[in-house]
N, C-alpha and C positions, 0 to 999 in steps of 0.2 A: 591510260596514262594520266588523264585528268583526275580520275579518282585517286590514283596513287599520290598525285601531287597535293590534292586537297586533304588527304587523310591526316598528315601531320598537323596541318593548321586546325582541323576540327578537333584533334586530340588536345592541342594546346588550348583551344577555346574552352573545351570541356574542363580541363584542369583549372584554368583561370576562374571558370564559373564556380567550381567546387571550392576554390580557395576564397572567393569573394562572398559566397553565400553565407558563411558563418559570421562575417563582419557586418554585412547588411543583409536584410531579408531578401528573398528572391523577388525579382520583378514580377508582379502579378497583372493579370488582365481579366476583364469580364467577357465571357464568351456566351454566345447563344447557339443552342443546338436545335436543329430541325430534324426530328426523328420520325420515321414512318412507324405507325402503330404496330405493324407486324414485327419490326426489328427492335422495338423498344426494350423488351426484357433482355434480349441478348446484348444490346448496346449497354444497358445499365450494368449488367453483369460484368462485361468487359471493363467498364470504367471502375467498377468496384475492385478489380484486381490491380488496376494501375495506381490507386491511392493518390490521385493528383488533381481532383476537382471537387470543390465544395459547392453543392447546389443551393440555390436560393429558393425559398418557398414562395411560389407565385400565386398560391391559393390560400394565403393567410387569412383572408376574409371568410373562408368556408370552414364549416365544422368538419370533424372527421367523418361524419356520416353523409356528407354532401359531395365527397370527392369521387373521382372517376373510378378508382380501383378499390373501393371499400369492400366489395364482395370478395375480391381476391385476398384481401387482408383478413377478412373474416374466415375465409377458407383455411388460411395458414394458421389462424388462431385455433380452429377446430383440430387441425392436425397436431398442433402443439399440445392440446388437451389430451389427445390420444397418446402422444409420446410420454406425457406425464403419467398417464395410466400405466403404460408399459414399464416405466421406471419404478412405479410403486409396486407392481407385481414382481419385478426383478428383485427389489430390495427384500420383499417378504420371502421370496424363495431362497435368497441367499442366507437369510437369518435361519430358515429351517435347515438348510444344508450345514450351517455352522453348528447347529445343535446336534445334528446327526454325526458330525465329525468324520466325513469321508465314506459313509455307508453307500452313498449314491454317487459320489464324485467319480469313482472309477467308471461307472456306467456312462456318466455324462462325458468323460474324457474319451471313452471308446466311440461314443456317438459323434463327438466333435472331430475325431481323427478321420472318421469315414467321409465327412463332407468338408474337410479342410481345403481340398483342391477346388471344390465348388465355391467356397467362400472367397478364396483368393481370386478366382476368376470374376466373382461378383464385385470385389473391390476394384479390380482393374476396369470393369465395364460399368462402374457405377455412374459415370458421367453420361452414359447413354440412356439411363433410366429416366423416363419422363415424369413430370410431376403428377399427371393423371394416374399413371401406373402406381406411383408411390401412395397416392391417396386411396386407390383401390386396395392395395396391399394392407394399409393401415386399417381400413374398414373390415377386411376379412379377418385380420389378426385380432382385432378388438372383439368381433362377434365370436370368434373361436375361444378367446380367453374368457369372455363372459359366460359362454356355454360351459366351458370346462370348470370355471369357478363354481357355477351352480351345481353341476354334477358332483364336483369334488366335495362341496359342502354337504350335499345329501349323503354321499358315500361315507364321509368322515362322521357325520351324525349317526348313521346306522352302525358304523363300526364301533364308535364309542358307546352307543347304547347296548350293543352286544357285549362289549367288555364289562360294562356295569352289570348287565344281566347275568353274565357268567359269575361274577363275584357274588351277586345276590343269591343265585341258586346254590353256590358252594357254601356261603355262610348260613343260608336258611336251613340246609341239611343239618348243620351243627346245632342251630337254634332249636329245630324240631326235636332232635334227639335229646337235648338237654331238658326241655320243658314238657316232654310228652306225659310224664307222670303227673306233673303239676297241672296240666290242662285237664287231665281226666278227673283230678280231685275237684278242679273248679267246676267242670261240667256236671259232676255228680253231687255238687253241693258240699263236698268234704273240704273245708277250708282250713289250711294249716296256718301257723303263725310264723313260719320261717320265710326269709327273703323279703316279701312285699306284703304289707298290711292292706287289705281291701276294705272298702267302705261297707257299711251295712246294706246299702242298696245292692251292691255287687253280690254280697252273700245271699241275699234273698233271691235274686235272679238265678244264681248258681244252684240254689237248692231246688229250683224248679227244673233243673237239667236243661237249661237253655244253651244251645250251641254258640260258641264264641267265633267272631270273625277276626280277620287279621289283614293288615296292610304292611307291605314291605317295599323298601326303596333305598336310595343312596342320597346322602346329603354331605355338603362340605363340612369338614371336621371343625373348622373355625366357628361354624354356626350351631354346632350340635348342642352345646350346653344351654344356650338360650332357647333352642328348639324344644329341648326336653322340659324346661321349666314352663314354657307356654302351654305345652300339651298337658302337663300335670294340672295346671290351674284351670284350663278350659274344660277338661273332663272331670275335674274335682277328684282326681286320683283313680277314676274308674277305667284303668287300662293296665296292661302288662307289657313291658317293652324290654327287648334285648337288642344289643348293638355290638358291632365289632369293626375295628379300623382296618382299612385296606392298606397293606404295607407300602406299595409303591404309588407314586402320584399318577393319576390317570387324567385324560383330557375330558373336559365337560362336553357333552354332545351339542350344547347350544352356544356356549361362548368360545369353545376351542382352546381354553386355557388349561394348563396342567395344574391340578389342585389335589390336595390330600383329602380323601373322602372316607365316609363311614357308612357301613351297611346297617340298617335297622329293620326290626320287625315289631309291629305294635298289635297286640291283641285287645279287642274291644267287644262291647256288647250293645247292640241296638243300631238302628239306622241313623238316629240323630248323632250318636257318637262317631259313626263312620263319616258323616258329612263334615262334622267339625274337624276331624283329624285330616281329611283330605284337603280342606280349605287351608288349614295351617301348613300342611306340607307344600301346597302350591305357593303360599306367601313366602316361605323360606327358600324356594327354588329347589326343592327336593324332587328327584326323579323317581316316580313310582313304577313298579313292575308287577305283573301278574305272576303268581307262583302256585303250581299245583299243590294239593294238600297231601297226596300220598308220596311215599319215597320213590316208588317205581315210576310214577309220572314225572317227578322232579328229575330223576336220572335220565329219562328219555329226552326231556326238555333240555337238559344240560348238554347231552350229546348232540342234539340238533343245533343248539347255539354254537357249540364248538365247530361243527361242520360249516355252518354259515360264516363263522369268523375266518376259517381257512380260505373259503372261496372269496370272501370279501377282501381279505388281505392280498390275495393274488391280483384281484382287480385294481386295488389301490396302488400296488407297486407298478403295474403296467401304466396306469393313468399318470402316476408321478413321473415315470420315465418319459412319457409322451409330453407331458406339460413342461418338464425341464428341458427337453430337446427344443421345444418351441421358444421357451423363454431365454435359455442360456446360449443357444446356438442361433436359431433363426432371428431372434430379436437382440440378444445381448451383444452379439458381434457386429451388428449393423446399426445399433441405436445411435452411436456417435455420428456416423455418416448421415443417418436420417436427420438428426437434429441440425447438423450443419447445413444440409440441403434445405430444410424447412426454414431455418433462420435466414439463409441467403435469399430464398424466394420471398420471404416476408419483407426483408430489407429492400429488395428490388421494387416490389409494388408500393411499399411505403415511400420510396424515393420518387416513383412515377406519380404518386399522388401530389407531389410538389410541382409537377409540370402543368402547363396550360394545354388544353386540347383545342386545336384549330379545326373547326368543323368544315371550313371551306376547303382546306388542303388535306384534311384527314391525316393530320400528323400531330405529334406532341412537340411543344416548344419548351425547352429548358434553358435556364440561365444559371451560371455559376462562375466562381473564381477559380483560376488555375495558374500555375507558374508559366511564364512565357516559354520556358524550355520544353514544357510538356505538350505543346500544341501539336507537334508531329505525332507524338505517341497517341494522343486522343483521336486524331484523324485516322490513324492506322487501325486503332481499336474499333472505331465506328465502321470503317470499311469492312473489316473482318466480320463484324456482327451482321452487317447487311448481307454479306455472302452466305453466312451460316443460316440466317433466317429465310433466305430466298426472296427478300423484298425486291421489288422492281425499281423503286426510286431510292437512290443513295441518300444517306444522312449528310447534313451540311453543318459545318461549324463556321460561325461568323464572330469576329471580335467587335464588341460593342464599346464605343467611347463613353466614358462616364466620369463624373466628378466625385463619385462615392469613394470613401476611404477603403482601400483593399485590405484584406486580412494579412497578417504577418506570418511568414513561413520561413523557418530556418531548417536547413537539412542537417541533421545530426547523426551520429553513429553511437555505438555502445560506449565510446570514450567520452564524447562531448555531451551526451544526453543528460548526465547527472548535473553538470554545470549549467546547462540550459534550463533545466528544471528549477534550479536555485534562483536563477534570474527571473524566470516566468512566475515563480511564487510571489515575487515582489510586484510584478505587473508585466503584461505582454508588451513587447517593444512596439512603439509607433512604426507605421509602415516606412521602411527604408531607414529607420533610425539606427545609429551605431549600436552594435550588440555588445554589452558589457561582458558576455561570456567569453569573448576572445581573450581578454586579459585575466578574467577570473580563473581560467585554466591554470595559470601560474600563481597569481597573487593570492588566491584562496588557500591552497596548501602551504604557501610560503608564510602567510600571516598566522595560519594555524601552527606551523612549526615554530615560529618565534615564541609563542606562548607554551608550546608543548615540548620544546627542544630538550631531548635527552637521547644519547646514543642507544642505550639499552631499551628504553621504551619505544624508540623509533623502530628498532629491529623487530620487536614484537608486533607493532602495528603494521609494518611492512609484510611480515610473514602472514598475518591475518588477511591482508588485502591480496597478497600473491596467491594464497590458497583459493580464494574465491575466483581469481582470474584464471588459475590453472584448471579449475574444475567447473568452469562456468556452464559448460554444456550439460553436465550431469546434475548440477544443482539448480538450474533454471526451472522455476515453477514448482520445486519440491521443498520449499522452505516455508516456515511460518511467517506471520506478518512482520515481526520485528527483524528477523534475519533477512527477510526478503528486501526490506528497506536498506540494510547494510549491503546486501548483494547488488542491488541496483547501483549503488555508489562505490563499487569495488575498485574501479580505477582511481577514483578520488581518494579512497582510503590508502591505496598503494602509493600515490604521490605524496599524501600527507605523511606517511611513514618514511619515505625516502627523504623528504625535506626535513623531517624531525631528526633523522640520522645526521644530516649535514649540520643543522643548527646545534645538535648535541655535541658534535666535534668542535664547532666554533666556541660553544660554552665550555668545552672540555669536561663533560659530565656523562657518566654511564652509571645509571642507578645511583646518582649523587657522588660517585667515586671519580676523582680526576684521573685522566688517562695520560701518563707520562710517556708519550710516544717518542718525542724527539729530545727528551732530556730537559729538565727545568733549568732556567737561567738564574734561579734564586737558590741560595744555600743558607742554612741556619748554622751558626757557629756553636761551639760547645757552650752550654749554659754556665753562667757564673754561679758562685755559691749564693744561695738564698735569692736567686733572680726570680722575679715575678713574671717577666716576659722576655722573649728573645726576638731580636730584630734581624730579619734576613738581609743579606746583601747580594747584589748582582754579581754574577761571575764574569759577564762580558757586557760592558757598557754599550757596545755597538751592535749587540745581537738582540733581535726580537724573536719571540717564539714563532716557529715556522707556520703553524696553522692554528688559529683560534687563541684562546686565553691560556697563558702559562699555567701549568698545573700547580705551581708554587702557591697560587692564590687559594687553592682548595684547603680548607681547614685552618686558614689564618684568621686572626681575630678581626682584622679589617677587611676580610674577603667580602663580607656582606655589603659593606659600604662601597667597595669597588664595583661589585656586580650591580648594585643599586644605581650608581651613577652611570655605568656603561649602558644598562638596558633602558634607563629612562631617556638618555640622549639619543640612543639608537631608535627608540619609538618615535621621537620627534622627527628625525630624519625620514623614517619610513612614512610618517604621516604626510610630510610635505611632498615627497615623491608620489605617493599614491593619489593624493587629492589633486596635485598638478596634472597627473595623468588624466583624471576625470575632467578637468577644465579643458585640456587639449582634445579630449574626446568630444566635448561640446563644440570645439572649434571645427572639427571634421564635420559635425552635423550642420553647422552654419554654412560651411563651404559647399557641402553636398546639396543643400536646399536653396543655396543662393541668397542667404540672409546676410548681406553685407553690413546692414545697419547693426545687426546683433553682434557682429565681430567688433565693430568700432565702439559701440555703446555698451556692450556687456562683457565680451571676452577680454578685451584689452584692459579696461579698468579692473576687472576681477583678478586677472593674473598679476597685474602690477601691485594691487593692494595686497594680495596674498604673499607675493615674493618680498615685498618691502618689509613685511612683518616676519613671517615664519621662514621665508627663504633666507633672509638675513640671519635669523637665529640658527638655522642649519649650517650656514656658512661659518658662524662663530664657533659652533661645536666642532666642525671639521678643522678649523684653524687652530683651535685650542688643543685638539688631539695631535696635530702635526707639529706642534711647537714644544721645544724643551724649556720648561719654566724653572729649572733648578737654579739658574743664575739670575733670575728676575728678582729685583729688590723687594717688590711687594708680593711675590709669589704669583700663582695662577689666579686670575680674576674669576669671580663668581658670575656666571653668565646670567643668572636670574636678576642679580643687581644691575647688570649692564642693561638688560631689556627694560627693567622698571624705570631706571633713570632716563633711558632713551625717550620714553613717552611722557614721564612726569616732569622732566626738566631737560628738554632738548638743547637749550643754549649752553649747558655746562657738561663737562665730562671729568669725573674724578680720576686722579692718577691711578688708584687701585682698580679702576674699571677699564683701563686702557690696554688694548691688545695689539694694535698696530698703528703706524703713522697714518694720518688722514682719516682716522676713525670718526672723529667728531664731525667733520664736514660731511662725510658719507651718511652718518646717522641723521643729521639735520635734513639732508636732501631726501632720504627715504621717508622720514616722518611727513615732510611737506607733500611728497608725492602720494603717500597713502591717504592723507587728508583730502587732497584734490580728487582722488579716485571715487570718493563717496558721492559728492554731488555729480560727478561725471556719470556714474551708474544711475543716479536718481533722475537727472534732468535731461541728459543728452537725447535719449530715445523719444520721450514724449514731445520735446520741443521740435526735433527734426520732423517727426511725423505730423505735428500740427502745421509746420511750414509746408510740408508736402500736401496736406489737406487743403490749405488755402490756395495753393497753385492749382490743384485739381478742380476746386470749385470755381475758380476763375476761368478755367478752360472748358468747363461743361456748357454745352449749348442749352438754350432755353427751349421749352416746349416738348414735343414728342421725341425730338432727337436725343434727349437726355437718357432715355431708356437704352439707347444703343451703346452708351459708354459704360461698360461693365469692368469693374476692377477684377483682375485675375490673380491677385496676390492676397489670399485670405489671411495669411500670417501678418502682413503689414497693411491692413485695410485702412486706406485713407479716403474712402468713398464718402457718400452722403451720410452714412450711418456712423461716421467717426465720432467718438466721444473722448475728448481730451481728459476730462475728469476721471473717467473710468480707467483709462490707460495710466494716468498719473498715480492713482491709488494702487493699481496692480504693480507698477514699477517701484513704488515706495515699499510695498510689502516684500518684493523680490530683493531690493537693496538691503533692507533691514535684516532679512533672513540670511543673506550672504555674509554681511559684515559680522553679525553675531555668530553665524554658523562657522565662519572661518576660525574663530577663537574656540568655540565649544567643540567643533569637530576635531581640531588639533588636540585639544585636551582629551578627547575621547580615545585617541590612539594610545594614551598612556596605559590603557588596559593591557596592551602588549607587555609593558614593563611589569605591571602588577601581577598578571597571571603567570608570566615567566618566572618571576621571583617567588611567587607562592608555590608553583610546581617544584622548583628547585629546593626550597626550604622544606616542603613536605617530604620530599624524597630523602633529604638528609635526616629529618626527624625519624622517619620510619626505619632507616638503616641503623642509626646510632642507638635509638631508644628501644627498638624491638630486637634487632639481631645482635648487635654488639653488646648491649647491656645484659641480655640474657646469658650470653656466653661467658661474660665476666663473673657471673655467680658461681661458676663451676671451677674456679681456680684450684689447681692441685689435684683434681680428680678427673682422670681422663674419661672414664665412663660417663660421669655427670656432664662433662663438657660436650661429649658427642650427643647425649640425650637433649641437652639444652640447645645445642646447635640445630638439631632436627626441629624442636619446638619453635625456636626463634625464626628459622628459615621458613617454616610453614606459616607462621603468623605474618612475617614480612611479605612473603609472596601473596598471601590473601589480601592484605590491605593494599599492596601495590597494584594488584589486579583490580580490586573493587574501587579504590579511591582514585589512583593515578591513571590507570589505563582505561577505566570506564567513565567515572564521574568527571575527571579532569579533561579527558578527551572530548566528552560531550560539552563541557563548559567552554573549552577552547573553540570547538566547532561553532557554537552559538555566538560567541563574541566575534569570531571571524565573519560570520554571516551578517551580524549587525554592522560591522565596519564596511562591508560591501554594499549593503542595502542603503544605509543612512549616510555614511560619510563619503563614500565613493560615487554611488549612482545618482545621488541628488544633485551632483554638479552638472549633469548633462542628460540624465535619463528621464524621459517622461513616463513611460510604462503605461500608456493609455491606449494601446493598440488592441486589435481584434485577433484572436487566435484563429489560425487556419486549421479547420477540422475537415479534411477531405472525406468523401464517401469511400468507405473501405470495408472489406469483409473481415479485416482484422479486429474490428470493433463490434462484433456480433453480440457480445454480452450486453452492450448498451441497447442494441436493437431488440433484444429479447423482450423488453418491457413495453414495447410499442402497443 
C-alpha cells in the first residue's frame, strides 16, 4: 500500500524533473567510487552503459606508460592491429570476388548457409566469450591467414609461371617452324639478304658452321619496343629475334597484376652475347624459360605443363574456397562484434587508468561528476557488477563536497537536440544558467519564417522536413555529410516550414501570387479614357480582411511602399519583444543565484532604459495602426520624426508629431528616466559594493582570526581582495555596451524587414520576368504558347529552387542564428560553462584513437 501511494508522487517528481532539466541544467554532484580491483572492469562496463558519469583524471601527472593498466591497453592495441589486418584481407578478397563476378559467390553462399545456425548461436552467446578466448582466436586466425597467404602466393606464382610457360612453348613451336630454314643457312654460312641484315662478324662465324644459342621468355608489352632497341645496340645487331603478342592479359608471377605480355625468342652467338642478353632481360623484368630444341621434346614438355596446370588449378580452387570460408564467414560475420568488444575493453582500461590505486585497501578510487538523479542507478550498477565479478567487498559511492564548478548537462531528445546544438555552438551554458534553447524552440523558426514567409515555399520546406521525419529510421546513418546535417535538424526544418506557411498566409503570398481566400475588400473601377492610373476604393469601410494582408495590395503600384512600412515596423516590435525576453531571462538567473544587487543595479535600469526608448516606439507603432487618421487635419504623423524630436528637442512637440493627448509630458518623463538609468547602471553597483567592503573590513578581527572570515559569495566579492577600480571599469564597459547595444541591436532586427522584402520581390521578379514574359511571346499561336510555357515553367522552377529555396533559406537561417546569438543571448547568457561528457560506449569512435 505504501508503494502504491508513493508511486504517483514519484511519477510527478520525474515529470517535473524532465520539464525543468531543459530550462536549467541538471543538478550535478561530485562522487567518489571505491571499487575492488576484481570488480573494476565489470563496474566500469556497467557505468559505460548508463552514460551518466564523467570521470576525472586523477593521474594527470603521470605519462601514459606510467599508469597501472598500460599493459592491458597495449594488449588491446595489438588486437586492434590484428583486426586491421583482418579488414585488409577482407577488402582484398572482396575486390577479387568483384572481378570474378559471382564465380565463387555461390560456393561461399552455400558454405554460409551451412553454418548460419552456428553463427546465430555465436551472436547470442557472444557476451559469454572472454577476452582471453578472443585474443587466442585472433592469434590463431592471424597465423592461419599468414600461412595461407604465403602458400597462396607460392601457388599463384607457380600457376602464373606455368601459364607463361604454356604460351612460350606454343609460340616457340611457331617460331622454330618459321625460322628453321633460316637457321640452317646461318649455321652453314649461307647468308641471305632477306629479312635481317647481319654484320660481317656474324657472317664470318656463320661460315665456320658455329651453332647458335637462343633465349626465350615473356615481357610486358609496354616495355618491348625499348627492350628491342637496347638489345640491338648492346649486341651491335648480332642477334636474330622473333616475338608474338599474347592475346589475353595474364597475371605476372611476381607482382600479381594482370598485364598484356609478349613472347620473344632471341638467337645469338657466343657466351658474351648470352650474358649481355640475360642481364638486359633481367633489368627489364622479363621472365625467361627453358625450352627444348626438338619438336618432340617441346610437345612432351607442353603436355607436362598442361597436366601440372590442371592439378594446380584444382588445388587453387580448393584453397580459395577454404580461404574465403575463413575470411567471409569465420571473420567477416564476426568482425564488427569483435571490433566493438575490443574497443569497449580498451575504453574500460583507458578509464581505469584515470583511477587511483589504494595499495592499503587494495582498491581503485575514482572521482567523477554525475547528475543527482542518477545516484541510485550508479549504486545499482555497482552492486550488480560486484555480484557478477564475485568480489567479496562491495563497491562504495560517496558524495564529495566541492567548490569546483560542475559541468553542464541538459537532457535532450531528437526534437530538442538540434536547438541545443545551436546554443552550444555559441557557448556551453554556465552551470544552472537559464537555457536559451527553451525559447529558441519557437523563436528560431518564427524569425526564420518572418524572413522566408511564403505559402508555397513553406509547403515545399515542410514536405522536405516531413520526409526526413517520416523516414528517420531508414535514413539514419545512410546519408552523406551535407544531407546528414539537414537530417539532424529535420524537426527544425519541419517547424521552419510550418511557420513559413503561416507567415506566408499573413503576407498573403504563394510563389508571389496573392491568395484571394475571403474576397478582397478593394475594387478597381472601370478605367477612364486615357487614364494613366486607377485608384481602388474600399467596398466596406467597416470590414478588415479576415486573415493577413488584403490580396488587393498585390500588384498595386503602392504595394511595395505598404509592405515596406508594414514589415519595417513589425521588425521593430519583434525586436523589442525578443530582447525584452532576454532581459527577463537574465532576471530569472539573478533570482535563481540570489543576486539581489544585480536585480536592482542592472536589470531594473536596463529594462527601464530599453522600454523608455524602444518600448515607447513600439507603443507608437501599435497606436498608429489602431487609429483612423483619415479625419486628422495633419494626417498620420511620421514616427521617425516623433522619435528624433523626442531626443533632440524634448521641451517642444510639433502639432504634426502629436498622436494623443498627454504625449508631450510622457515623452519628457521617459527621456529623463532613460537618462537617469545610465548613471544608475554605471555607479549603483560599484558604490554599493564599496560600502559593503568598508563594513566588512571594519568587522574583520585582527590577527589570526582574520583567516576564519571567508566570503562565500564569489560573485559579489567584498572581501580583502576587493578592487573598486577594477569593478568600476568593468561596470563602465558593461554600461556602454548595453546603451550602444540597445540601439544597434534593435537596428539589427531590421534584417527581418530587409530579407522578407527581398524574398518577396525576388519571387515576383522570377514569376513575372521568367514565366509570364516568356508566355506572352507566343500570343496567337497555341503550340508556341505551350512550348514557351514548358520552357518558362522549367526556368522558373529552377531559379526558385536554387535561389529562393536553397540560397534564401540558408541566408534566412544564418540571419536568424545571428539574431539569437548576438541580439538575444548577450542580454543574459554567459556561455562559459563546461560540457558534460559522460563515459559512454556510444562514443567508441573517439576511444579508437587512444
